[in-house]
C-alpha positions as CSV (number, residue, x, y, z in Angstrom):
1,M,-40.4,-17.2,12.2
2,S,-36.9,-16.5,13.5
3,K,-36.4,-15.3,17.0
4,A,-33.5,-14.1,19.2
5,G,-31.4,-17.1,20.5
6,D,-31.8,-19.3,17.4
7,V,-28.6,-21.0,16.3
8,Y,-27.7,-22.1,12.8
9,E,-24.6,-24.1,12.1
10,N,-22.8,-25.1,8.9
11,P,-19.9,-27.6,9.7
12,V,-18.8,-27.5,6.0
13,T,-18.4,-23.7,5.5
14,G,-17.4,-23.1,9.1
15,E,-20.3,-20.7,9.8
16,Y,-22.0,-20.5,13.2
17,V,-24.9,-18.0,13.3
18,V,-26.7,-16.8,16.5
19,V,-29.8,-14.7,15.9
20,R,-29.9,-11.5,18.0
21,V,-32.9,-9.9,16.6
22,G,-35.4,-11.9,14.5
23,A,-38.7,-11.6,12.9
24,E,-40.4,-12.2,16.2
25,E,-38.7,-9.1,17.7
26,S,-38.6,-6.7,14.7
27,G,-41.8,-7.4,13.1
28,G,-40.2,-9.0,10.1
29,E,-38.3,-6.3,8.2
30,L,-35.0,-6.5,10.2
31,A,-32.7,-9.3,11.3
32,I,-29.5,-9.1,13.2
33,A,-27.2,-12.0,14.0
34,D,-23.7,-12.8,15.3
35,L,-21.8,-14.7,12.6
36,Y,-18.7,-16.8,13.7
37,V,-16.5,-18.1,10.9
38,S,-13.8,-20.7,11.5
39,P,-10.3,-20.2,9.9
40,G,-10.6,-21.1,6.3
41,G,-14.3,-20.6,6.3
42,A,-16.2,-18.8,3.6
43,V,-19.7,-18.2,2.2
44,A,-20.7,-20.9,-0.3
45,G,-20.2,-18.7,-3.4
46,E,-20.3,-15.1,-4.9
47,H,-23.9,-14.0,-4.9
48,V,-26.4,-11.1,-4.9
49,H,-29.6,-10.3,-3.0
50,P,-32.1,-8.6,-5.3
51,G,-34.1,-7.0,-2.6
52,I,-32.2,-7.3,0.7
53,E,-29.7,-4.9,2.2
54,E,-26.8,-6.8,4.0
55,V,-24.6,-5.0,6.5
56,F,-21.4,-6.5,8.0
57,T,-19.5,-5.3,11.0
58,V,-16.3,-7.0,12.0
59,V,-16.0,-7.4,15.7
60,E,-13.0,-9.8,15.9
61,G,-10.5,-11.4,13.5
62,S,-9.9,-10.4,9.8
63,V,-12.5,-10.9,7.1
64,G,-11.9,-10.6,3.3
65,F,-14.7,-9.1,1.3
66,R,-15.3,-8.8,-2.5
67,L,-17.9,-6.1,-3.3
68,D,-18.7,-5.6,-7.0
69,G,-15.3,-6.9,-7.9
70,R,-13.3,-5.0,-5.3
71,E,-11.4,-6.9,-2.7
72,D,-10.4,-5.8,0.7
73,V,-9.6,-7.2,4.2
74,A,-11.6,-5.8,7.1
75,G,-10.5,-5.8,10.7
76,P,-12.4,-5.0,14.1
77,G,-14.6,-1.9,13.8
78,R,-14.9,-2.0,10.1
79,R,-18.4,-1.9,8.6
80,L,-19.5,-2.7,5.1
81,V,-23.0,-2.0,3.6
82,V,-24.1,-4.2,0.7
83,P,-27.2,-2.7,-0.9
84,P,-29.6,-4.8,-2.9
85,G,-28.2,-5.8,-6.3
86,V,-24.5,-5.6,-5.4
87,V,-22.5,-8.8,-6.0
88,H,-20.5,-9.8,-3.0
89,Y,-18.5,-12.6,-1.4
90,W,-16.6,-13.0,2.0
91,W,-14.2,-15.3,3.8
92,N,-12.2,-15.6,7.0
93,A,-8.8,-13.9,6.0
94,G,-7.1,-14.6,9.3
95,E,-5.7,-17.6,11.4
96,D,-8.3,-17.2,14.1
97,E,-12.1,-17.4,14.3
98,A,-13.7,-14.3,12.9
99,H,-16.8,-12.6,14.5
100,V,-19.1,-10.5,12.4
101,V,-22.4,-8.9,13.2
102,V,-24.8,-9.2,10.2
103,E,-27.8,-7.0,9.6
104,L,-30.5,-7.8,7.1
105,R,-33.1,-5.3,5.9
106,G,-35.9,-5.8,3.4
107,D,-39.6,-6.9,3.1
108,A,-40.7,-9.4,5.7
109,S,-41.4,-12.0,3.1
110,L,-37.9,-11.7,1.7
111,L,-36.2,-12.0,5.1
112,E,-38.5,-15.0,6.0
113,G,-37.3,-16.5,2.7
114,F,-33.7,-15.8,3.5
115,V,-34.0,-17.7,6.8
116,T,-35.7,-20.6,5.1
117,M,-33.0,-20.8,2.5
118,L,-30.2,-20.6,5.2
119,S,-32.0,-23.4,7.2
120,N,-32.2,-25.7,4.2
121,I,-28.6,-25.2,2.9
122,F,-27.1,-25.5,6.4
123,G,-29.2,-28.6,7.2
124,M,-28.0,-30.2,3.9
125,A,-24.4,-29.5,4.9
126,R,-25.0,-31.0,8.3
127,D,-26.5,-34.1,6.6
128,G,-23.5,-34.5,4.2
129,N,-25.5,-33.5,1.1
130,T,-23.2,-30.7,-0.1
131,D,-19.7,-30.6,-1.6
132,S,-16.6,-29.3,0.3
133,K,-17.6,-25.6,-0.4
134,G,-21.1,-26.1,1.1
135,R,-22.9,-26.2,-2.4
136,P,-25.6,-28.8,-3.0
137,G,-25.7,-31.1,-6.0
138,L,-26.9,-29.9,-9.4
139,L,-30.4,-31.2,-9.0
140,Q,-31.0,-29.9,-5.6
141,A,-29.3,-26.6,-6.7
142,A,-31.8,-26.3,-9.6
143,L,-34.7,-26.5,-7.2
144,L,-33.2,-24.0,-4.6
145,A,-32.3,-21.5,-7.3
146,R,-35.9,-21.4,-8.6
147,E,-37.5,-21.4,-5.1
148,F,-35.4,-18.6,-3.7
149,D,-34.7,-16.6,-6.8
150,D,-36.1,-13.4,-5.1
151,V,-33.8,-13.9,-2.1
152,I,-30.4,-14.9,-3.5
153,R,-28.8,-15.4,-6.8
154,F,-25.4,-17.0,-7.3
155,V,-23.3,-15.6,-10.1
156,E,-21.9,-18.8,-11.3
157,P,-22.9,-20.2,-13.7
158,P,-24.0,-17.2,-15.6
159,R,-27.6,-16.1,-15.1
160,V,-28.6,-17.0,-18.7
161,V,-27.2,-20.6,-18.3
162,Q,-28.9,-20.9,-14.9
163,K,-32.3,-20.1,-16.3
164,V,-32.0,-22.6,-19.1
165,L,-30.2,-25.4,-17.3
166,F,-32.2,-25.2,-14.0
167,G,-35.4,-24.9,-16.0
168,I,-34.7,-28.3,-17.5
169,L,-33.3,-29.9,-14.3
170,A,-36.0,-28.7,-11.9
171,P,-38.8,-31.0,-13.2
172,V,-36.3,-33.9,-13.3
173,A,-35.4,-33.3,-9.7
174,R,-39.0,-33.3,-8.6
175,L,-39.7,-36.6,-10.4
176,L,-36.7,-38.1,-8.6
177,G,-38.1,-36.9,-5.2
178,Y,-36.0,-33.9,-4.5
179,R,-37.6,-30.9,-2.6
180,A,-36.7,-27.3,-2.5
181,I,-37.8,-26.9,1.1
182,H,-37.3,-29.4,3.9
183,P,-39.5,-28.5,6.9
184,E,-37.3,-30.8,9.1
185,Y,-34.4,-28.4,8.7
186,G,-34.6,-25.4,11.2
187,P,-32.3,-23.9,13.9
188,S,-29.7,-26.4,15.0
189,G,-30.0,-25.1,18.6
190,S,-30.7,-22.1,20.8
191,I,-29.2,-20.0,23.6
192,E,-30.7,-17.8,26.4
193,V,-31.7,-14.4,25.3
194,E,-30.4,-12.9,28.6
195,L,-27.0,-14.1,27.7
196,L,-27.4,-12.4,24.3
197,R,-28.3,-9.1,25.8
198,E,-25.2,-9.2,28.1
199,A,-23.0,-10.0,25.1
200,E,-24.6,-7.2,23.2
201,G,-23.5,-4.6,25.6
202,R,-19.9,-5.8,25.6
203,R,-19.9,-6.0,21.8
204,M,-21.2,-2.5,21.2
205,A,-18.6,-1.1,23.6
206,R,-15.8,-3.0,21.7
207,E,-17.1,-1.7,18.3
208,L,-17.3,1.9,19.4
209,R,-13.7,1.7,20.7
210,A,-12.5,0.0,17.5
211,A,-14.2,2.7,15.3
212,R,-12.7,5.5,17.3
213,R,-9.3,4.0,17.2
214,A,-9.6,3.8,13.4
215,G,-10.6,7.5,13.5
216,E,-7.3,8.5,15.3
217,G,-5.4,8.0,12.0
218,S,-7.8,10.4,10.1
219,V,-6.3,13.1,8.0
220,A,-7.0,16.6,9.2
221,H,-8.0,19.1,6.6
222,Q,-7.4,22.7,7.4
223,D,-7.8,26.1,5.7
224,G,-4.5,27.4,6.9
225,K,-6.0,29.5,9.8
226,T,-8.7,27.6,11.6
227,S,-8.7,23.8,11.9
228,L,-11.5,22.2,10.1
229,A,-10.6,18.6,11.0
230,A,-13.7,16.4,11.0
231,T,-14.1,12.6,11.2
232,V,-17.0,11.2,9.2
233,R,-18.3,7.8,10.2
234,W,-21.4,5.7,10.5
235,G,-23.6,6.5,13.5
236,F,-23.7,4.2,16.6
237,A,-26.6,3.3,18.8
238,E,-24.8,5.3,21.4
239,D,-25.0,8.4,19.1
240,E,-28.8,8.3,19.0
241,A,-29.2,10.6,22.0
242,R,-26.9,13.2,20.7
243,I,-28.5,13.1,17.2
244,A,-31.8,13.6,18.9
245,E,-30.4,16.7,20.6
246,L,-29.2,18.0,17.2
247,L,-32.7,17.4,15.7
248,E,-34.3,19.2,18.6
249,L,-32.0,22.2,18.2
250,N,-33.0,22.3,14.5
251,G,-36.7,22.2,15.3
252,I,-37.1,18.4,14.3
253,A,-38.8,15.7,16.4
254,R,-36.3,13.7,18.5
255,L,-38.0,10.5,17.6
256,V,-36.4,10.6,14.2
257,A,-32.9,9.8,15.6
258,F,-34.2,6.4,16.8
259,E,-36.2,5.5,13.7
260,E,-33.6,6.4,11.0
261,R,-30.0,5.8,10.1
262,F,-27.4,8.5,10.0
263,I,-23.8,9.3,8.9
264,V,-22.2,11.5,11.5
265,A,-19.4,14.0,11.7
266,E,-17.3,14.5,14.9
267,R,-14.9,17.2,15.7
268,G,-12.6,17.1,18.8
269,G,-14.5,14.0,20.0
270,A,-17.9,15.7,19.9
271,L,-20.7,14.8,17.5
272,V,-21.7,18.0,15.6
273,A,-23.5,17.0,12.5
274,A,-25.6,14.1,11.0
275,L,-26.9,13.2,7.6
276,R,-29.8,10.7,7.2
277,Y,-29.4,7.9,4.7
278,R,-30.9,4.8,3.2
279,T,-30.1,2.4,0.3
280,E,-31.8,1.2,-2.8
281,P,-30.4,-1.2,-5.4
282,K,-27.1,0.2,-6.5
283,R,-27.8,3.6,-5.0
284,L,-27.2,5.5,-1.7
285,L,-29.9,8.1,-0.9
286,L,-29.1,11.1,1.4
287,G,-31.7,13.3,3.1
288,L,-32.1,15.3,6.2
289,L,-28.9,17.2,7.4
290,V,-28.6,18.6,10.9
291,V,-25.7,20.6,12.3
292,D,-25.0,22.0,15.7
293,P,-26.2,25.6,15.5
294,W,-23.0,26.8,17.5
295,V,-20.6,25.6,14.8
296,E,-20.0,26.5,11.1
297,E,-22.3,24.4,9.0
298,R,-20.5,24.5,5.6
299,P,-17.3,22.6,6.2
300,L,-19.2,19.9,8.2
301,A,-21.8,19.6,5.5
302,V,-19.2,19.3,2.7
303,A,-17.4,16.7,4.8
304,L,-20.5,14.6,5.3
305,Y,-21.5,14.7,1.6
306,G,-17.9,13.8,0.6
307,G,-17.8,11.0,3.3
308,A,-21.0,9.6,1.8
309,A,-19.2,9.6,-1.6
310,K,-16.3,7.6,-0.2
311,L,-18.7,5.3,1.5
312,A,-20.6,4.7,-1.8
313,R,-17.4,3.7,-3.6
314,E,-16.7,1.1,-0.8
315,M,-20.3,-0.2,-1.1
316,G,-20.0,-0.8,-4.8
317,V,-23.1,1.4,-5.6
318,R,-23.2,3.4,-8.8
319,E,-24.7,6.6,-7.6
320,V,-25.5,8.8,-4.7
321,R,-28.5,11.1,-4.7
322,A,-29.1,13.9,-2.2
323,V,-32.1,16.1,-1.4
324,T,-31.2,19.4,0.1
325,E,-32.6,22.9,0.4
326,R,-32.4,24.6,-3.0
327,R,-30.4,27.5,-1.8
328,V,-27.7,25.2,-0.4
329,D,-24.8,24.0,-2.5
330,H,-22.7,22.0,0.1
331,A,-23.2,18.9,-2.1
332,R,-21.8,20.8,-5.2
333,V,-18.6,21.6,-3.3
334,A,-18.2,17.9,-2.5
335,G,-18.4,16.9,-6.2
336,Y,-22.1,16.5,-6.8
337,S,-24.0,17.7,-9.8
338,R,-27.6,19.1,-10.1
339,W,-30.2,16.5,-10.6
340,G,-34.0,17.3,-10.6
341,G,-34.8,18.8,-7.2
342,G,-31.5,17.6,-5.7
343,W,-28.0,16.5,-6.3
344,R,-26.5,13.4,-7.9
345,L,-23.0,11.9,-7.8
346,D,-21.9,9.3,-10.5
347,V,-19.6,7.2,-8.3
348,K,-17.7,5.4,-11.1
349,R,-17.2,8.6,-13.1
350,N,-16.4,10.8,-10.0
351,E,-13.7,8.3,-9.0
352,K,-12.0,8.4,-12.4
353,Q,-12.2,12.2,-12.7
354,L,-11.2,13.3,-9.1
355,P,-8.2,15.7,-9.3
356,A,-5.0,14.1,-8.0
357,S,-4.0,17.1,-6.0
358,G,-4.5,20.9,-5.5
359,W,-7.2,23.1,-4.2
360,R,-10.0,21.3,-6.3
361,R,-9.4,18.0,-4.6
362,A,-9.3,19.7,-1.2
363,L,-12.7,21.2,-1.8
364,A,-14.0,17.9,-3.1
365,L,-12.7,15.9,-0.1
366,W,-12.9,18.6,2.5
367,G,-12.8,16.8,5.9
368,V,-13.5,13.4,4.6
369,V,-12.3,10.2,6.3
370,A,-15.0,7.5,6.7
371,V,-14.7,5.3,9.8
372,P,-17.0,2.2,9.8
373,F,-19.4,1.5,12.6
374,F,-22.3,-0.6,13.6
375,R,-25.7,0.9,14.5
376,A,-27.5,-1.7,16.5
377,F,-31.2,-2.2,16.4
378,R,-32.9,-2.0,19.7
379,G,-35.5,-4.8,19.9
């Protein structure tokens, strides 16, 4: 079972991982770690997690990401959410060490399997049993692929080829003495938890400053008379108290702010609206919307639904689904279509058909500029 302070190092790929929240602290369905990547370092290969959501927040340095075929370079304050089922790859795109906070969410058994897989691959790298990219030999890879199929799947070779090839090679590997799991491989070290907590406070402050600096370049959308400028971003742990106030003002228990995740809207530096979300494979789900009762709801709601659509495109998901009150059509103004008891946005189709200019685009993107964030878990 992973715990805060555990250290995992891979000298081949240049990865150094320090667990901040492990199964021991979270109960098993959440893990948070600091990932340090040396210049030239990269994950062992393009892959997908069938049942795990992975979230990256860049703290220092430049990190290249490829999500569902789209490449981008992220700097400090940038946050990328990778839902289950989305193919992704990352690498250090700068000349200095990169620092990234990684969050994993999923069933406890899957996260335990992820840690076991990581321990084994990193341990093999430390013992010199991988190639220059951190990949084990074919026989060992066959056993790992079958053992951790529900945790991680590499895209090369193609899935069909893997099933046939590894199905043949796995029995041979066992006969030759290979094992999928090596109990002797575990954390390569540990650090004091108190030092982690001190670093956590400094890191969260840096991330909040970076995200707000990114928001300074946001485009202001106006109606010609009254400014409707709104910045839409992921919520921070520091936002939880304000979100709790919004919930209470709307007759909802404050506790929800600390148990759920929210996309938030700011105006003039004040947090004035929040939209609850979660992810599923290839899908972003939107739920509860709360707005400060002293401000106009419609432009902020449209901004949040539009911001969620922009986020979905960055995540590489195929669709966004939103559940709202039946009489409210804020999602429709942001480009969504009716679906069952709620609203649906086909991300790929919406991206292709979005008007290039004019009032229709203004309505579709009213107040939308997504600024990444990190919402820390409090263990």
